[in-house]
C-alpha positions as CSV (number, residue, x, y, z in Angstrom):
1,M,96.8,124.8,130.9
2,Q,93.6,124.9,128.9
3,R,92.6,121.7,127.5
4,A,92.2,121.2,123.8
5,L,88.7,121.8,122.6
6,Y,88.1,118.3,121.3
7,R,89.0,117.2,124.8
8,A,87.0,119.9,126.7
9,E,83.9,119.0,124.4
10,R,84.2,115.2,124.6
11,P,80.7,113.7,124.9
12,E,79.9,112.6,128.4
13,V,76.5,110.7,127.7
14,F,75.2,108.8,124.8
15,E,73.2,111.6,123.9
16,D,76.2,113.8,123.2
17,I,77.6,111.6,120.7
18,I,77.7,112.8,117.2
19,G,76.6,110.9,114.1
20,Q,76.6,107.3,115.6
21,K,73.1,106.6,116.2
22,H,73.1,103.2,115.2
23,I,75.9,102.3,117.7
24,V,74.1,104.3,120.6
25,K,70.9,102.5,119.9
26,I,72.7,99.0,120.2
27,L,74.5,99.9,123.4
28,Q,71.5,101.5,125.0
29,N,69.4,98.4,124.4
30,Q,72.0,96.0,125.7
31,I,72.4,98.0,128.9
32,R,68.7,98.4,129.3
33,T,68.1,94.4,128.5
34,G,71.2,93.4,130.9
35,T,72.8,91.8,127.9
36,V,76.1,93.6,127.7
37,S,78.6,91.9,125.5
38,Q,82.0,90.5,126.9
39,A,83.9,91.9,124.3
40,Y,83.5,94.8,121.6
41,L,85.6,95.9,118.8
42,F,85.1,99.5,117.7
43,S,86.4,100.3,114.4
44,G,86.4,103.3,112.3
45,T,88.6,106.2,111.0
46,H,90.2,108.7,113.6
47,G,88.1,111.0,115.4
48,T,84.8,109.6,115.0
49,G,84.3,108.8,118.8
50,K,85.5,105.4,119.3
51,T,87.5,106.0,122.7
52,S,84.7,108.6,123.8
53,T,82.0,105.8,123.4
54,A,84.1,103.2,125.2
55,R,84.4,105.5,128.2
56,I,80.7,106.3,128.1
57,L,79.9,102.6,128.1
58,A,82.1,102.2,131.0
59,K,80.0,104.8,132.7
60,A,76.8,103.3,131.8
61,V,77.7,99.8,133.4
62,N,79.2,101.2,136.6
63,C,76.6,104.2,136.9
64,T,74.9,104.4,140.3
65,G,72.6,107.3,139.4
66,T,68.9,107.3,138.6
67,A,68.8,108.5,135.2
68,D,66.4,106.7,132.9
69,E,69.0,106.0,130.4
70,P,72.5,105.5,132.2
71,P,74.9,106.8,132.6
72,C,73.7,110.0,134.5
73,G,77.1,111.7,134.2
74,R,76.6,113.1,137.7
75,C,77.1,110.1,140.0
76,D,80.5,109.3,141.9
77,N,81.6,106.6,139.6
78,C,80.5,108.7,136.5
79,E,82.8,111.6,137.8
80,A,85.7,109.3,138.7
81,I,85.7,107.9,135.1
82,R,85.5,111.2,133.5
83,E,88.4,112.4,135.7
84,G,90.6,109.3,135.0
85,R,90.7,108.1,138.5
86,F,88.5,105.1,138.4
87,V,90.6,102.2,139.2
88,D,88.2,99.5,137.5
89,V,88.6,101.2,134.2
90,I,91.9,100.3,132.7
91,E,93.0,101.9,129.5
92,L,95.9,100.5,127.3
93,D,97.7,102.2,124.3
94,A,98.6,99.4,122.1
95,A,100.6,101.6,119.7
96,S,103.3,102.1,122.5
97,N,102.5,99.1,124.7
98,N,102.0,96.0,122.4
99,G,104.3,93.4,123.9
100,V,103.5,90.1,125.8
101,E,104.3,91.8,129.1
102,D,101.9,94.4,128.7
103,L,98.9,92.0,128.0
104,R,100.1,89.7,130.7
105,A,99.7,92.2,133.2
106,I,96.1,92.7,132.2
107,I,95.6,88.8,132.1
108,E,96.9,88.7,135.6
109,M,94.5,91.7,137.0
110,V,91.4,90.4,135.1
111,K,91.2,87.5,137.6
112,Y,90.4,89.8,140.5
113,P,86.9,91.4,141.0
114,P,86.2,95.3,140.7
115,T,87.3,97.3,143.5
116,I,84.3,99.9,143.5
117,G,82.2,99.3,140.5
118,K,80.0,96.4,139.2
119,Y,82.3,95.7,136.3
120,K,86.1,96.0,135.3
121,V,86.3,97.6,131.8
122,Y,89.5,97.1,129.8
123,I,90.0,99.8,126.9
124,I,92.6,98.8,124.5
125,D,93.1,101.4,121.8
126,E,94.9,100.7,118.4
127,V,94.6,97.1,119.2
128,H,95.8,96.4,115.5
129,M,99.3,97.3,116.8
130,L,99.8,94.2,119.1
131,T,102.5,91.8,118.4
132,Q,101.5,88.5,117.1
133,Q,103.0,86.9,120.5
134,A,100.7,89.4,122.5
135,E,97.6,88.5,120.5
136,N,98.3,84.7,121.3
137,A,98.4,85.3,124.8
138,F,95.3,87.5,124.9
139,L,93.0,85.0,123.0
140,K,92.0,82.8,125.9
141,T,91.3,85.6,128.2
142,L,89.2,87.2,125.5
143,E,87.1,84.4,124.6
144,E,86.3,83.3,128.2
145,P,86.6,86.3,130.5
146,P,85.2,86.5,134.0
147,E,81.9,87.6,134.4
148,H,83.0,91.1,136.0
149,A,85.2,91.9,133.0
150,I,84.2,93.7,129.6
151,F,86.8,94.3,127.1
152,I,86.5,97.2,124.5
153,L,89.1,97.0,121.5
154,A,89.5,100.1,119.5
155,T,91.2,100.2,116.0
156,T,91.3,102.4,112.8
157,D,92.3,99.5,110.7
158,P,90.3,96.4,111.6
159,Q,91.6,94.4,108.7
160,K,95.0,94.2,110.5
161,V,93.2,92.5,113.6
162,R,93.4,88.8,113.4
163,Q,90.3,86.9,112.7
164,T,90.5,85.0,115.7
165,I,90.3,88.2,117.9
166,R,87.4,89.7,115.7
167,S,85.4,86.6,115.9
168,R,85.2,86.9,119.5
169,C,84.1,90.5,119.7
170,M,80.8,92.3,118.9
171,Q,82.2,94.6,116.0
172,L,80.7,97.9,115.8
173,N,81.8,100.2,112.9
174,F,81.9,104.0,113.5
175,R,81.0,105.7,110.2
176,R,82.4,109.1,109.1
177,V,80.3,112.0,110.4
178,T,78.3,113.7,107.9
179,E,78.8,117.5,107.4
180,D,75.3,118.5,108.3
181,E,76.0,116.6,111.9
182,L,79.7,118.2,112.3
183,I,77.9,121.6,111.6
184,A,75.1,121.1,114.0
185,G,77.6,120.0,116.7
186,M,80.0,122.9,116.1
187,D,77.1,125.5,116.1
188,R,76.1,124.2,119.2
189,I,79.8,124.5,120.8
190,C,80.0,128.1,119.4
191,S,76.7,129.1,121.0
192,K,77.7,127.8,124.3
193,R,80.9,130.0,124.0
194,G,79.4,132.9,122.7
195,I,80.9,132.9,119.3
196,S,79.0,133.7,116.3
197,A,79.6,131.5,113.3
198,T,78.0,131.6,109.7
199,K,76.9,128.5,108.3
200,D,79.5,128.8,105.3
201,A,82.1,129.2,107.9
202,L,81.2,126.0,109.7
203,S,80.6,124.2,106.5
204,T,84.2,125.0,105.2
205,I,85.4,123.4,108.5
206,A,83.3,120.5,108.0
207,S,84.4,119.7,104.5
208,R,88.1,119.9,105.5
209,A,87.5,117.5,108.6
210,D,86.7,114.8,106.2
211,G,83.9,113.3,108.7
212,S,86.3,113.3,111.7
213,V,84.9,115.1,115.0
214,R,88.3,115.5,116.5
215,D,89.7,117.3,113.2
216,A,86.6,119.5,113.1
217,L,87.1,120.9,116.6
218,S,90.9,121.4,116.2
219,I,90.4,123.5,113.1
220,L,87.3,125.3,115.0
221,E,89.7,126.0,118.2
222,Q,92.4,127.3,115.8
223,C,89.8,129.8,114.3
224,I,88.4,130.9,117.9
225,A,92.0,131.3,119.1
226,S,92.2,134.3,116.8
227,G,89.9,136.3,119.2
228,D,87.4,137.0,116.7
229,R,83.8,136.8,118.0
230,E,82.3,136.2,114.7
231,L,83.6,133.6,112.3
232,T,83.1,133.8,108.5
233,R,84.1,131.8,105.5
234,P,87.0,134.2,104.4
235,S,88.5,134.1,108.1
236,V,88.5,130.4,108.2
237,L,90.2,130.1,104.8
238,E,92.7,132.5,106.2
239,Y,93.4,131.0,109.3
240,T,93.5,127.5,108.0
241,G,95.7,128.4,104.9
242,A,93.3,127.2,102.3
243,A,92.6,128.9,99.0
244,G,89.0,130.4,98.5
245,E,86.4,129.6,96.1
246,D,87.5,132.6,93.8
247,F,90.9,131.0,93.3
248,F,89.5,127.7,92.2
249,L,86.9,129.4,89.8
250,A,89.6,131.3,88.3
251,L,92.0,128.5,87.9
252,T,89.5,126.0,86.6
253,G,88.4,129.0,84.2
254,A,91.6,129.3,82.7
255,V,92.2,125.6,82.1
256,I,88.8,125.2,80.3
257,A,90.0,128.3,78.3
258,H,93.1,126.4,77.4
259,D,95.1,129.1,78.9
260,A,97.9,127.5,80.6
261,G,99.9,130.6,81.1
262,K,97.1,132.4,83.0
263,A,96.8,129.2,85.2
264,L,100.2,129.3,86.0
265,I,100.1,132.9,87.1
266,Y,97.2,132.1,89.3
267,I,99.2,129.3,91.0
268,D,102.3,131.6,91.6
269,E,100.3,134.3,93.1
270,I,98.4,131.9,95.6
271,V,101.7,130.3,96.6
272,K,103.1,133.6,97.2
273,R,100.5,134.1,99.9
274,G,101.8,131.3,101.8
275,K,99.1,128.6,100.6
276,D,100.0,124.9,100.9
277,T,100.1,123.3,97.6
278,R,99.2,119.9,98.6
279,Q,96.2,121.2,100.2
280,I,95.3,123.2,97.0
281,L,95.3,120.0,94.9
282,K,92.9,118.3,97.5
283,D,90.7,121.4,97.5
284,W,90.7,121.7,93.6
285,L,89.8,117.8,93.4
286,R,86.8,119.0,95.7
287,H,86.0,121.9,93.4
288,M,85.8,119.4,90.4
289,R,83.6,117.3,92.2
290,D,81.3,120.0,93.0
291,L,81.2,121.0,89.1
292,M,79.9,117.6,88.8
293,I,77.4,117.7,91.3
294,V,76.1,121.0,90.3
295,K,75.9,119.8,86.6
296,Y,73.4,116.9,87.3
297,V,71.7,117.6,90.4
298,G,69.0,120.1,90.6
299,K,69.3,121.2,94.1
300,A,73.0,120.8,94.7
301,E,73.1,123.0,97.8
302,R,71.6,119.8,99.7
303,I,75.0,117.8,98.7
304,I,78.0,120.3,98.5
305,G,76.8,122.7,101.3
306,A,78.1,126.0,99.5
307,S,76.3,129.3,99.7
308,T,73.5,130.3,96.9
309,E,75.9,132.8,95.4
310,N,78.8,130.1,95.2
311,I,76.3,127.6,93.8
312,E,75.3,129.8,91.1
313,R,78.9,130.5,90.1
314,L,79.7,126.8,90.0
315,K,76.5,126.2,87.8
316,A,78.0,128.9,85.3
317,Q,81.1,127.3,85.1
318,A,79.7,123.7,85.0
319,E,78.0,124.8,81.7
320,G,81.1,125.2,79.8
321,V,82.5,121.7,80.5
322,D,81.3,118.2,79.5
323,A,81.4,115.0,81.8
324,V,84.5,113.8,79.7
325,F,86.5,116.9,81.0
326,I,85.4,116.5,84.6
327,E,86.1,112.8,84.7
328,K,89.7,113.4,83.2
329,A,90.1,116.4,85.8
330,I,89.3,113.9,88.9
331,R,91.4,111.4,87.8
332,L,94.5,113.3,86.8
333,I,94.2,115.6,90.1
334,S,93.6,112.4,92.0
335,E,96.9,111.0,90.8
336,Y,99.0,113.8,91.5
337,I,97.6,114.1,95.0
338,N,99.0,110.6,95.3
339,M,102.3,111.6,94.0
340,G,102.6,114.7,96.2
341,R,102.5,112.6,99.4
342,Y,106.0,111.8,98.5
343,S,107.2,114.9,96.5
344,E,109.6,117.4,97.9
345,R,108.3,119.9,95.1
346,P,104.3,119.6,95.3
347,R,104.0,123.1,93.5
348,I,105.5,121.7,90.2
349,L,102.9,118.7,90.4
350,L,100.2,121.3,90.8
351,E,101.6,123.4,87.7
352,T,101.9,120.4,85.6
353,A,98.2,119.3,86.4
354,A,97.0,122.7,85.3
355,V,99.2,122.6,82.1
356,R,97.9,119.2,81.1
357,L,94.4,120.1,82.0
358,A,94.5,123.3,79.9
359,A,95.9,121.4,76.8
360,P,93.3,121.3,73.9
361,K,91.5,118.0,73.1
362,S,93.1,117.9,69.4
363,A,96.7,118.4,71.0
364,I,96.1,115.5,73.3
365,A,94.6,113.3,70.6
366,A,97.5,114.1,68.2
367,E,100.3,114.3,70.4
368,R,102.6,111.1,70.1
369,P,106.0,111.3,71.3
370,A,108.5,109.1,69.6
371,V,109.4,105.9,71.4
372,R,113.0,105.6,72.3
373,E,114.9,103.7,70.3
374,R,115.7,100.1,71.6
375,P,118.3,97.2,70.8
376,A,116.7,94.9,67.9
377,D,115.1,92.1,69.2
378,T,115.7,88.8,67.3
379,R,112.5,87.4,68.2
380,L,110.6,90.4,66.9
381,V,112.5,90.4,63.7
382,K,111.4,86.7,63.1
383,E,107.7,87.2,64.2
384,T,107.3,90.3,62.1
385,A,109.4,89.1,59.0
386,G,107.4,89.5,55.9
387,R,104.4,91.5,57.7
388,T,103.5,94.9,56.3
389,P,103.3,97.2,59.2
390,A,99.4,98.6,59.7
391,P,99.4,102.4,58.6
392,E,99.1,104.7,61.7
393,P,96.1,106.5,61.9
394,E,96.0,110.3,62.2
395,P,93.0,111.4,64.0
396,A,91.5,114.7,63.0
397,D,90.7,117.5,65.4
398,D,87.0,117.0,64.9
399,V,87.0,113.4,65.6
400,P,85.8,112.8,69.2
401,A,88.4,111.7,71.7
402,D,86.5,108.3,72.5
403,E,86.4,107.4,68.5
404,A,90.0,108.4,68.0
405,L,91.1,106.1,70.8
406,A,88.9,103.4,69.6
407,G,90.5,103.8,66.1
408,M,94.1,103.6,67.5
409,I,93.3,100.4,69.5
410,A,91.7,98.8,66.5
411,S,94.5,99.4,64.0
412,A,97.3,98.4,66.5
413,P,99.0,95.1,66.1
414,R,97.4,92.0,67.3
415,E,99.1,92.0,70.7
416,Q,97.9,95.6,71.4
417,A,94.3,95.3,69.8
418,G,92.2,95.3,73.0
419,D,94.2,92.4,74.1
420,P,95.0,93.4,78.0
421,D,97.8,90.7,78.2
422,G,99.4,92.0,75.3
423,M,99.2,95.6,76.0
424,W,100.9,95.0,79.4
425,D,103.6,92.9,78.2
426,L,104.4,95.5,75.7
427,I,104.4,98.1,78.6
428,V,106.4,96.0,80.9
429,R,109.0,95.2,78.2
430,E,109.4,99.1,77.5
431,M,109.6,99.9,81.1
432,A,112.5,97.1,81.7
433,A,114.5,98.5,78.9
434,A,114.8,101.5,80.9
435,D,115.3,99.9,84.2
436,R,116.2,96.4,84.5
437,S,114.7,96.0,87.9
438,F,111.2,96.6,86.6
439,M,110.8,93.1,85.2
440,G,111.8,91.7,88.6
441,L,109.9,94.0,90.8
442,I,106.7,94.5,89.0
443,G,106.7,92.7,85.7
444,R,106.6,89.1,87.1
445,N,104.4,90.0,90.1
446,S,101.6,91.4,88.0
447,A,98.9,90.6,85.5
448,A,96.4,92.5,83.2
449,E,92.9,92.1,84.3
450,G,91.0,93.9,81.7
451,F,90.7,96.9,79.0
452,D,87.7,99.0,78.7
453,T,87.3,102.6,77.4
454,G,91.1,103.4,77.6
455,E,91.7,101.9,80.9
456,L,94.0,98.8,81.2
457,T,93.4,97.4,84.7
458,V,96.6,95.7,86.2
459,T,96.5,93.4,89.4
460,V,99.8,93.6,91.3
461,S,101.0,91.5,94.2
462,P,100.3,93.4,97.4
463,G,104.0,93.3,98.4
464,K,104.9,94.9,95.1
465,L,102.0,97.5,94.8
466,S,103.8,100.4,96.5
467,F,106.7,99.9,94.0
468,A,104.2,100.0,91.1
469,E,102.4,103.1,92.7
470,D,105.5,105.0,92.8
471,M,106.3,104.5,89.0
472,K,102.6,105.0,88.0
473,A,103.4,108.1,86.2
474,D,106.3,106.7,84.1
475,I,104.0,103.6,83.5
476,N,101.1,105.9,82.1
477,R,103.7,107.8,80.1
478,V,105.1,104.8,78.4
479,A,101.6,103.5,77.7
480,K,101.0,106.7,75.9
481,E,104.1,106.5,74.0
482,L,103.3,103.1,72.9
483,F,99.7,103.4,71.8
484,G,99.7,107.0,70.9
485,A,96.4,107.8,73.2
486,D,95.7,108.5,76.7
487,I,95.9,105.0,77.9
488,Y,95.4,104.9,81.8
489,V,96.9,102.0,83.6
490,S,94.9,101.4,86.8
491,L,96.7,99.6,89.6
492,K,95.2,97.4,92.2
493,G,96.5,94.9,94.8
494,G,95.6,91.1,94.8
495,E,96.2,87.5,93.7
496,I,97.9,87.4,90.3
497,K,95.8,85.6,87.8
498,K,97.3,85.1,84.4
499,S,95.3,83.9,81.6
500,A,96.1,80.4,80.1
501,A,98.3,81.9,77.1
502,H,100.3,83.8,79.7
503,E,100.8,81.1,82.5
504,T,104.4,81.3,83.5
505,N,106.8,78.7,84.2
506,N,109.5,80.0,86.2
507,G,108.9,83.3,85.0
508,I,108.8,82.3,81.2
509,S,105.4,81.7,79.7
510,E,104.5,78.6,78.1
511,D,104.4,80.2,74.6
512,E,108.0,81.4,75.1
513,T,109.1,78.0,76.6
514,S,107.7,76.2,73.5
515,R,109.3,78.8,71.1
516,I,112.7,78.2,73.0
517,I,112.6,74.4,72.9
518,N,111.3,73.9,69.3
519,E,112.8,76.5,67.2
520,D,116.6,76.5,66.0
521,I,117.9,79.2,68.4
522,S,121.4,79.8,69.4
523,V,122.5,79.8,73.1
524,S,123.4,83.6,72.7
525,E,119.5,84.2,71.5
526,V,118.4,82.2,74.6
527,M,120.6,84.1,76.8
528,E,119.3,87.3,75.5
529,D,115.7,86.2,75.8
530,V,116.3,85.3,79.6
531,E,118.0,88.9,80.1
532,D,115.2,90.5,78.5
533,L,112.5,88.6,80.3
534,F,114.1,88.6,83.8
535,G,116.4,91.9,83.7
536,I,119.6,89.7,84.7
537,K,122.4,88.7,82.7
538,P,122.9,84.8,82.7
539,V,126.0,83.3,83.5
540,M,127.2,80.1,81.3
541,E,129.2,77.5,82.9
542,D,131.7,75.5,80.9
């Protein structure tokens, strides 16, 4: 059976490692000076060479060859490690072997000296998957291993590795490999295998790999498997199921011209050709980024890696849009990409994104759906008694979007006028009116951080952030209904820090508590307040 390309082309010496020169320099210097560390933590995204580098380091410390810079890759020890039969190199996949018993076996083995080589090297992959009990059992051995043992831990999520383990290791961070480095590596492999590949074809593969060597080689292998002796950009797009640059130029052109119907037709045609709509959303986001680059960078080909012809076409399209449109498009498409991860109908999301971007500015500024009727709130009736409501502004078509937004905010009630706490409180109340669980899940576990240029930043407790992200589209819709403009609610996880005016006492603000205590309010009104705040109906005992 033929080995996968990423395995067949796995680097065997330090010089073959792609894109991690900073790590290679550190390791080679340690080997040269005899100061190899007792434990390493290799961290970085998948496919950047963590396990390959660990194996090369294991070769280097056990190499018996005469190379100036070990490993030589040719001695018996190097050959045995490459073939996986070197008894002094032990690999453990913590994703499936993460219990105390698995680590206890290593703890017992480490006491004995190496059988063949100079060092026993333990490579533990996905170390963040270890259970807490296994980590505790491993700590003492990791802190004071015998002189003949080296531990190499690898992880894609270093934040999940306990600080007590990280502090006992030399942590080396593997970077995403640049597109130029990926192109050079793939070109070398193609030349060795007698395959001709254009730079545009390799650039397309590199852009889709997103900094992962393994992903790049997997895509390259898929294209090579077609039997073509020459790889071009159109063939790569065909084999990988991606839409070409022509499609994104046409789709974006229809959006810029406010022709939603034509945009939907383009989407229908590309979907009928079997293209993946989730991937189309991702590639469309990249197209918008390319428009931004060519609009502001003189020699954009140095950054986006497109052909001269496509660069000129992008420049022509970028002349017809402004920075506000590009920023809105990037933000909107990013939001729909996140929604598409959980959607069973990603095509609808793609079509909705196109229709929203195709809407004229005047329609966006003037559009204000009626807010759903809600039962009368006795507190609001008391607080607003005798107050003349402020007239609602009607922005003209020729008023810039930013100025229209500023006018709406300035003429809003006090609790809305640029006050992040007041704005978020209104959004939470509106959301809770439709879904009582919103107050308990998100409302009481969140706080507004700030409001700037149409963006309301809200911090949500880490344990509730996923629930908030799932409801983000509804939150932004309600914000628009309440304030009559495209208010974007940005969610982030973190510790909740409420302002003094909104400090809570068992979920009720001090202002609310004081009002309930000092005002002459009936028991039924207090029960209504509690139900509105918490989303639950209190039970009174006799």
